[in-house]
C-alpha positions as CSV (number, residue, x, y, z in Angstrom):
1,M,24.2,-3.2,0.2
2,A,23.2,-4.7,-3.0
3,R,20.1,-7.0,-2.9
4,K,19.9,-10.1,-5.2
5,Y,16.4,-10.3,-5.9
6,F,14.6,-7.4,-4.2
7,G,14.2,-4.2,-5.4
8,T,12.2,-1.2,-4.7
9,D,8.8,-2.7,-5.0
10,G,9.3,-6.3,-4.5
11,I,11.0,-9.0,-6.9
12,R,10.3,-7.9,-10.4
13,G,11.5,-8.9,-13.8
14,R,11.1,-10.8,-17.0
15,A,8.3,-13.8,-16.5
16,N,10.1,-17.1,-17.2
17,A,13.4,-15.5,-17.4
18,K,14.1,-14.0,-14.2
19,I,10.7,-14.6,-12.1
20,T,11.2,-18.3,-12.9
21,V,8.9,-21.4,-11.5
22,D,12.4,-22.0,-9.6
23,L,12.5,-18.8,-8.1
24,A,9.1,-18.6,-7.3
25,M,8.7,-21.9,-5.6
26,K,12.2,-20.9,-3.4
27,V,10.5,-17.4,-2.5
28,G,7.5,-19.3,-0.9
29,Q,9.5,-22.0,0.9
30,A,12.2,-19.0,2.2
31,A,9.2,-16.4,2.8
32,G,6.8,-19.4,4.6
33,L,9.9,-20.4,6.9
34,M,10.3,-16.6,7.8
35,F,6.8,-16.3,9.1
36,Q,6.5,-19.5,11.2
37,R,6.5,-18.2,14.4
38,G,4.5,-20.9,16.5
39,D,3.0,-24.4,16.4
40,Y,-0.3,-23.3,15.0
41,R,-1.1,-23.8,11.2
42,H,0.2,-20.6,9.5
43,R,-1.5,-19.2,6.4
44,V,-0.7,-17.2,3.5
45,V,-3.0,-15.5,0.9
46,I,-1.8,-15.0,-2.4
47,G,-3.7,-12.4,-4.8
48,K,-2.4,-11.9,-8.5
49,D,-3.3,-9.4,-11.3
50,T,-4.2,-10.6,-14.9
51,R,-1.2,-11.5,-16.4
52,L,-0.6,-14.9,-18.4
53,S,2.3,-15.9,-16.4
54,G,0.3,-15.3,-13.1
55,Y,-0.8,-19.1,-13.3
56,M,2.7,-20.2,-13.4
57,I,3.7,-18.1,-10.6
58,E,0.9,-18.7,-8.2
59,Y,1.1,-22.5,-8.5
60,A,4.7,-22.5,-8.1
61,M,4.3,-20.5,-4.8
62,V,1.4,-22.8,-3.8
63,A,4.2,-25.7,-3.8
64,G,6.7,-23.4,-2.1
65,F,4.7,-22.6,1.0
66,T,2.7,-26.0,0.9
67,S,6.0,-27.7,1.2
68,V,7.0,-26.2,4.1
69,G,3.8,-26.5,6.0
70,M,1.9,-23.1,5.3
71,D,-1.7,-23.3,4.2
72,V,-2.7,-21.4,1.1
73,L,-5.7,-18.9,0.6
74,L,-6.1,-18.1,-3.1
75,L,-7.7,-14.8,-4.3
76,G,-7.6,-14.9,-8.2
77,P,-7.2,-11.5,-9.5
78,T,-7.3,-8.8,-6.8
79,P,-5.9,-5.3,-6.3
80,T,-2.9,-5.0,-4.0
81,P,-4.2,-3.1,-1.5
82,A,-6.9,-5.9,-1.2
83,V,-4.5,-8.4,-0.5
84,A,-3.0,-6.1,2.0
85,M,-6.4,-5.7,3.6
86,L,-7.3,-9.7,3.9
87,T,-4.1,-10.9,4.9
88,R,-5.1,-8.5,8.2
89,S,-8.7,-9.4,8.1
90,M,-8.2,-13.0,7.4
91,R,-5.5,-13.3,10.3
92,C,-3.0,-14.5,8.0
93,D,0.7,-14.8,8.5
94,L,1.9,-13.4,5.1
95,G,0.7,-11.9,2.1
96,V,1.5,-12.2,-1.4
97,M,0.7,-10.1,-4.7
98,I,1.8,-11.6,-7.9
99,S,2.0,-8.7,-10.4
100,A,4.7,-6.1,-12.0
101,S,2.4,-3.2,-11.2
102,H,2.7,-0.8,-14.4
103,N,5.0,-2.9,-16.3
104,L,3.5,-4.6,-19.5
105,Y,2.8,-8.7,-19.4
106,E,6.4,-10.0,-20.1
107,D,7.2,-9.1,-16.7
108,N,6.0,-10.2,-13.6
109,G,6.9,-9.9,-9.9
110,I,6.3,-11.0,-6.4
111,K,5.1,-8.5,-3.6
112,L,5.2,-9.7,0.2
113,F,3.2,-8.4,3.0
114,G,3.5,-9.2,6.9
115,P,0.8,-10.0,9.2
116,D,-0.1,-6.2,9.6
117,G,-0.7,-5.9,6.0
118,F,2.4,-3.8,5.4
119,K,5.5,-4.5,3.2
120,L,8.4,-6.0,4.7
121,S,11.5,-4.1,5.7
122,D,14.4,-4.4,4.0
123,E,15.6,-6.4,6.7
124,I,13.2,-9.2,6.4
125,E,13.8,-9.3,2.6
126,A,17.6,-9.7,3.1
127,S,16.8,-12.7,5.3
128,I,14.6,-14.2,3.0
129,E,17.1,-13.8,0.4
130,A,19.8,-15.4,2.2
131,L,16.8,-18.4,2.8
132,I,16.2,-18.4,-1.0
133,D,20.4,-19.3,-1.7
134,D,20.1,-21.6,1.4
135,D,19.6,-25.3,0.8
136,L,16.2,-25.8,2.6
137,A,16.1,-29.5,2.3
138,G,16.2,-30.0,5.9
139,R,13.7,-27.8,6.8
140,L,10.7,-29.1,4.4
141,A,7.6,-30.2,6.3
142,K,6.9,-34.0,7.3
143,S,4.0,-35.6,5.5
144,P,1.5,-35.0,8.1
145,Q,2.2,-31.0,8.3
146,L,2.3,-30.3,4.6
147,G,0.2,-27.5,3.8
148,R,-3.5,-27.1,2.1
149,A,-4.4,-24.9,-0.8
150,K,-8.0,-23.2,-0.9
151,R,-9.6,-20.4,-3.2
152,I,-11.7,-17.7,-1.7
153,D,-14.7,-17.1,-3.8
154,D,-16.2,-13.4,-2.4
155,V,-12.8,-11.5,-2.4
156,A,-14.1,-9.1,-4.8
157,A,-17.2,-8.5,-2.5
158,R,-15.1,-8.2,0.5
159,Y,-12.9,-5.5,-1.0
160,I,-15.8,-3.5,-2.4
161,E,-17.7,-3.0,0.8
162,Y,-14.2,-2.2,2.5
163,A,-13.6,0.4,-0.1
164,K,-17.0,2.1,0.2
165,R,-16.6,2.3,4.3
166,T,-13.8,4.3,3.8
167,L,-16.3,7.4,3.2
168,P,-19.0,8.6,5.3
169,R,-22.5,6.6,4.8
170,D,-24.3,9.8,3.4
171,V,-21.7,10.4,0.6
172,S,-23.2,9.6,-2.8
173,F,-21.8,10.0,-6.1
174,D,-25.2,10.8,-7.7
175,G,-24.7,12.7,-10.6
176,L,-21.3,11.9,-11.7
177,R,-20.5,10.6,-15.0
178,V,-17.2,8.9,-14.4
179,V,-15.2,6.8,-17.0
180,V,-12.9,4.4,-15.0
181,D,-9.7,2.7,-16.7
182,C,-8.6,-0.5,-15.2
183,A,-5.7,-1.0,-17.1
184,N,-7.0,-4.8,-18.1
185,G,-5.5,-5.6,-14.6
186,A,-6.7,-6.6,-11.1
187,A,-9.7,-4.1,-10.4
188,Y,-11.4,-4.9,-14.0
189,K,-14.0,-6.1,-11.8
190,V,-14.0,-4.2,-8.2
191,A,-13.5,-0.8,-9.2
192,P,-16.6,0.1,-12.0
193,E,-18.6,-1.8,-9.5
194,A,-17.7,0.2,-6.5
195,L,-18.1,3.6,-8.4
196,W,-21.5,2.6,-9.2
197,E,-22.7,1.1,-6.0
198,L,-21.9,4.8,-4.7
199,G,-24.3,6.4,-7.4
200,A,-21.9,6.9,-10.2
201,E,-22.7,6.8,-14.0
202,V,-19.8,4.8,-15.2
203,I,-18.1,4.1,-18.2
204,K,-15.4,1.5,-18.3
205,I,-12.5,0.9,-20.4
206,G,-9.5,-1.2,-19.7
207,V,-11.8,-4.2,-18.6
208,E,-11.0,-7.0,-20.9
209,P,-7.9,-8.8,-19.8
210,D,-6.7,-11.8,-21.8
211,G,-3.7,-12.4,-20.2
212,L,-1.6,-10.1,-22.7
213,N,-2.9,-6.8,-22.7
214,I,-2.5,-5.4,-19.1
215,N,-1.3,-1.7,-19.1
216,Q,-1.2,-1.7,-22.6
217,E,-2.1,1.7,-24.0
218,V,-4.5,1.9,-21.0
219,G,-4.1,2.9,-17.5
220,S,-2.3,5.5,-15.5
221,T,1.0,5.0,-17.3
222,A,-0.6,5.6,-20.7
223,P,-3.5,8.1,-19.7
224,E,-4.6,9.0,-23.4
225,A,-7.3,6.7,-23.8
226,L,-9.0,7.5,-20.9
227,A,-8.7,11.1,-21.8
228,Q,-10.1,10.6,-25.4
229,K,-13.1,8.7,-23.6
230,V,-13.7,11.4,-21.5
231,R,-14.4,14.0,-23.7
232,E,-16.1,11.7,-26.0
233,M,-18.5,10.7,-23.5
234,R,-18.7,14.4,-21.9
235,A,-17.8,12.7,-18.6
236,D,-16.9,14.7,-15.5
237,V,-14.0,12.7,-14.7
238,G,-11.9,10.0,-15.3
239,V,-9.9,7.6,-13.2
240,A,-7.3,5.5,-14.3
241,L,-5.5,2.4,-12.3
242,D,-2.5,0.3,-13.1
243,G,-2.2,-2.8,-13.3
244,D,-2.3,-4.1,-9.5
245,A,-4.6,-0.6,-8.7
246,D,-2.4,0.4,-6.1
247,R,-2.0,3.6,-7.8
248,M,-4.3,6.0,-9.9
249,I,-4.2,9.5,-11.7
250,I,-7.2,11.7,-12.6
251,V,-8.3,13.3,-16.0
252,D,-10.3,16.1,-15.8
253,E,-13.3,17.0,-17.8
254,K,-11.3,18.5,-20.2
255,G,-9.2,15.4,-20.6
256,H,-6.0,17.1,-18.8
257,V,-4.4,14.8,-16.7
258,V,-4.5,15.4,-12.8
259,D,-1.0,13.5,-11.3
260,G,-0.4,12.3,-8.0
261,D,1.1,15.7,-6.8
262,Q,-2.3,17.7,-7.2
263,I,-4.1,14.6,-5.8
264,L,-2.2,14.8,-2.7
265,A,-3.0,18.6,-2.4
266,V,-6.9,17.8,-3.0
267,V,-6.7,15.1,-0.2
268,A,-4.3,17.3,2.2
269,E,-6.3,20.6,2.1
270,S,-9.8,18.6,2.4
271,W,-8.6,16.6,5.1
272,Q,-7.4,19.9,6.9
273,V,-10.5,21.7,6.6
274,D,-12.2,18.6,8.1
275,G,-9.6,18.3,10.8
276,R,-8.8,14.7,9.9
277,L,-5.1,15.3,9.2
278,A,-3.2,13.5,12.1
279,K,0.1,16.0,11.5
280,P,0.2,19.3,10.2
281,G,1.8,17.9,6.4
282,I,2.2,15.0,4.4
283,V,5.0,12.7,3.2
284,A,5.9,12.6,-0.3
285,T,9.1,11.7,-2.1
286,V,12.0,13.5,-3.6
287,M,10.4,13.3,-7.1
288,S,7.5,15.5,-5.9
289,N,7.4,18.8,-7.7
290,L,8.5,22.0,-5.7
291,G,5.3,23.8,-6.7
292,L,3.2,20.9,-4.0
293,E,5.6,22.2,-1.4
294,R,5.2,25.6,-1.6
295,R,1.1,25.0,-2.0
296,L,1.5,23.4,1.0
297,A,3.5,25.8,2.7
298,E,0.7,28.4,2.1
299,R,-1.6,26.0,4.1
300,G,0.6,26.2,7.0
301,L,1.3,22.4,6.4
302,V,5.0,20.7,5.6
303,L,6.1,18.3,3.1
304,E,8.3,15.4,4.2
305,R,10.2,13.9,1.2
306,T,11.6,10.6,1.3
307,A,13.7,8.4,-1.2
308,V,11.3,6.9,-4.1
309,G,9.0,4.3,-3.4
310,D,5.8,3.9,-1.8
311,R,7.3,1.7,0.6
312,Y,9.8,4.8,2.1
313,V,6.6,6.8,2.4
314,L,5.0,4.5,4.3
315,E,7.6,4.0,6.5
316,R,8.2,7.7,7.4
317,M,4.5,8.2,7.8
318,V,4.5,5.5,10.4
319,E,7.6,7.0,11.8
320,K,6.2,10.5,12.3
321,G,2.7,9.7,12.7
322,F,1.4,11.4,9.2
323,N,-1.7,9.6,7.7
324,V,-1.4,11.3,4.2
325,G,1.5,10.4,1.8
326,G,2.2,9.5,-1.6
327,E,4.0,9.8,-5.0
328,Q,3.5,11.9,-7.7
329,S,3.3,8.9,-10.2
330,G,-0.2,8.4,-8.2
331,H,1.0,6.1,-5.6
332,I,-1.8,7.3,-2.5
333,I,-1.4,6.1,1.0
334,L,-4.1,6.7,3.3
335,T,-3.1,4.9,6.5
336,D,-6.5,5.9,8.2
337,H,-7.7,3.3,5.8
338,S,-4.8,1.1,4.4
339,T,-1.4,0.0,4.9
340,T,-0.6,0.4,1.2
341,G,-1.3,2.6,-1.9
342,D,-4.9,2.1,-2.9
343,G,-6.2,3.8,-6.1
344,L,-9.5,3.3,-5.8
345,V,-9.8,4.4,-2.5
346,A,-7.7,7.4,-3.1
347,A,-10.0,8.3,-6.2
348,M,-13.3,8.1,-4.0
349,Q,-11.8,10.6,-1.8
350,V,-11.2,12.8,-5.0
351,L,-14.4,12.2,-6.2
352,A,-16.1,12.9,-2.6
353,V,-14.4,16.4,-2.8
354,V,-15.4,16.9,-6.6
355,H,-18.8,15.9,-5.7
356,K,-19.1,18.1,-2.2
357,Q,-17.7,21.2,-3.7
358,G,-20.2,21.0,-7.0
359,R,-17.5,22.5,-9.3
360,P,-15.5,21.3,-12.3
361,V,-12.4,18.7,-11.9
362,S,-10.3,21.2,-13.4
363,E,-10.9,23.8,-10.7
364,V,-11.1,21.4,-7.8
365,C,-7.9,19.5,-8.7
366,R,-5.5,22.0,-10.1
367,R,-4.2,23.4,-6.7
368,F,-0.9,24.9,-7.8
369,E,1.0,25.6,-10.7
370,P,3.7,23.0,-11.1
371,L,7.4,24.3,-11.5
372,P,8.8,23.2,-15.2
373,Q,10.3,19.7,-14.3
374,V,12.4,17.4,-16.6
375,L,12.8,13.6,-15.9
376,R,15.3,11.6,-18.1
377,N,16.8,8.3,-18.0
378,V,20.1,7.0,-18.9
379,R,20.5,3.5,-19.6
380,F,23.6,1.4,-18.5
381,K,25.0,-1.9,-18.8
382,S,27.2,-2.4,-15.9
383,G,29.4,-0.6,-13.3
384,R,28.3,2.6,-11.0
385,P,28.4,5.5,-13.1
386,L,27.1,7.9,-10.4
387,E,30.6,7.3,-8.6
388,D,32.2,8.6,-11.5
389,E,34.4,11.8,-10.6
390,S,33.3,13.5,-13.8
391,V,29.7,12.6,-12.8
392,L,30.0,13.8,-9.5
393,K,31.3,17.1,-10.5
394,T,28.8,17.7,-13.1
395,I,26.2,17.5,-10.6
396,A,27.7,19.5,-8.0
397,A,28.0,22.2,-10.6
398,A,24.4,21.6,-11.5
399,T,22.8,22.1,-7.9
400,A,25.1,25.4,-7.4
401,K,23.6,26.6,-10.6
402,L,20.1,26.1,-9.1
403,G,20.8,27.2,-5.4
404,D,17.5,27.6,-3.4
405,H,15.2,28.0,-6.6
406,G,15.1,24.7,-7.8
407,R,16.0,21.1,-7.2
408,L,18.0,18.2,-8.6
409,V,17.6,14.5,-8.3
410,V,19.9,11.8,-9.7
411,R,19.2,8.4,-8.6
412,P,19.4,4.7,-9.8
413,S,16.1,3.1,-11.0
414,G,15.3,0.5,-8.3
415,T,13.6,-1.7,-11.0
416,E,15.9,-1.1,-14.2
417,P,19.4,-0.6,-15.4
418,V,18.9,3.5,-15.7
419,I,20.1,6.0,-13.9
420,R,16.8,9.0,-13.7
421,V,17.9,12.5,-13.9
422,M,15.4,15.3,-12.8
423,A,15.6,18.7,-12.4
424,E,13.0,21.6,-12.0
425,A,13.0,25.2,-11.5
426,D,11.1,28.3,-12.4
427,D,13.2,28.8,-15.5
428,R,12.7,25.9,-17.6
429,A,15.6,26.7,-19.9
430,L,17.9,26.4,-17.3
431,V,16.4,22.8,-16.2
432,D,16.8,21.6,-19.7
433,A,20.2,22.9,-20.2
434,L,21.3,21.2,-16.3
435,V,19.3,18.0,-17.4
436,D,21.2,17.5,-20.5
437,D,24.6,18.6,-18.8
438,V,24.1,15.4,-16.2
439,C,22.8,13.1,-18.4
440,A,25.6,13.4,-20.8
441,A,28.2,12.6,-18.0
442,V,26.3,9.8,-16.8
443,A,26.2,8.5,-20.6
444,K,30.0,9.1,-21.3
445,A,30.7,7.5,-17.8
446,A,28.5,4.4,-18.6
447,A,30.0,4.0,-21.8
């Protein structure tokens, strides 16, 4: 069933167009009412990234939550995983992250976490949607029960200490020259500081947010600046986070990008050797390269695939008992440490392996040769092109041609009106041709 507000990662859209003051206040009221489950004073933490629109949305949500009797703890610019962690550690009933992740500043969004630090289920989000559109005037708090708002000052120190504690005390990054790109986003203070405290020589870029430059030619979706800086400074490794720091990628000493699939292989194999894997395998999405699946199979590990979205990866991990999972885009979830993707913690795990092995990142983090993989987007204005008969026939024909030697994934985006078409196989020419065929069929149906 299509949802009106929530997508695959909370509510997201153009600030002051889709994500308005009115909507933000109603989300605060609706979510606040959903999570009032007793007679005690209920509390919510609110974090945000560095977008200019964050102020507008933050205060609108404060108005919403306090109007239904919830106390609000304001964290300021804070990574998404810090919000999840602090929701638990501060015994709050709800956590909110105001961010549009890797999108540019014009967009913003609202991510919600339950008292356990996990993102909300589809069912709870659907209930909140129903409340957003309902008349809540009769459910607002009486004057004596209105909520209060308070700003928390030591958020950065709390998160840095938490992140460092995910590594053994004897692990140090002494001798590693690390370039860290914080995307002018939420981790612009905490990520460089945490790596420096662990002994690394840290070179910072993307640490001058002005409200308008988040993810602009920096960060995990624009790694060219990081690669150039790594080469220029002759660094050992580069780490790029996204705007809310729940994902990351690595750049090796040669300036080559190491994506989430390779990082998953590094962590999985390291944890297998150390006896830390809860189950003999990991969880990833349908977008992860077939090369990763083959590499894991060589090590006796399975790859469980889910729909795209780190929330679906996490749900499968919890359901099946896996403790390592993630996405090709760089969302890495390690449930021994966190209830959501954590770019800094994942980067620290990789750096620990690099430091321990004493070999270049280009060797440590190149675990398999990816199969040729092509991903293209087809934009559409309305309708459901994936239900078109000619599109279905084209997809079936392409799948048959790939057989057991490749994969085809065709899906609608959860955040924008596009159809994503991905294929991979050992034969690059075949992949290109099949993606062209499917994209043409989708475009025709969407015209």
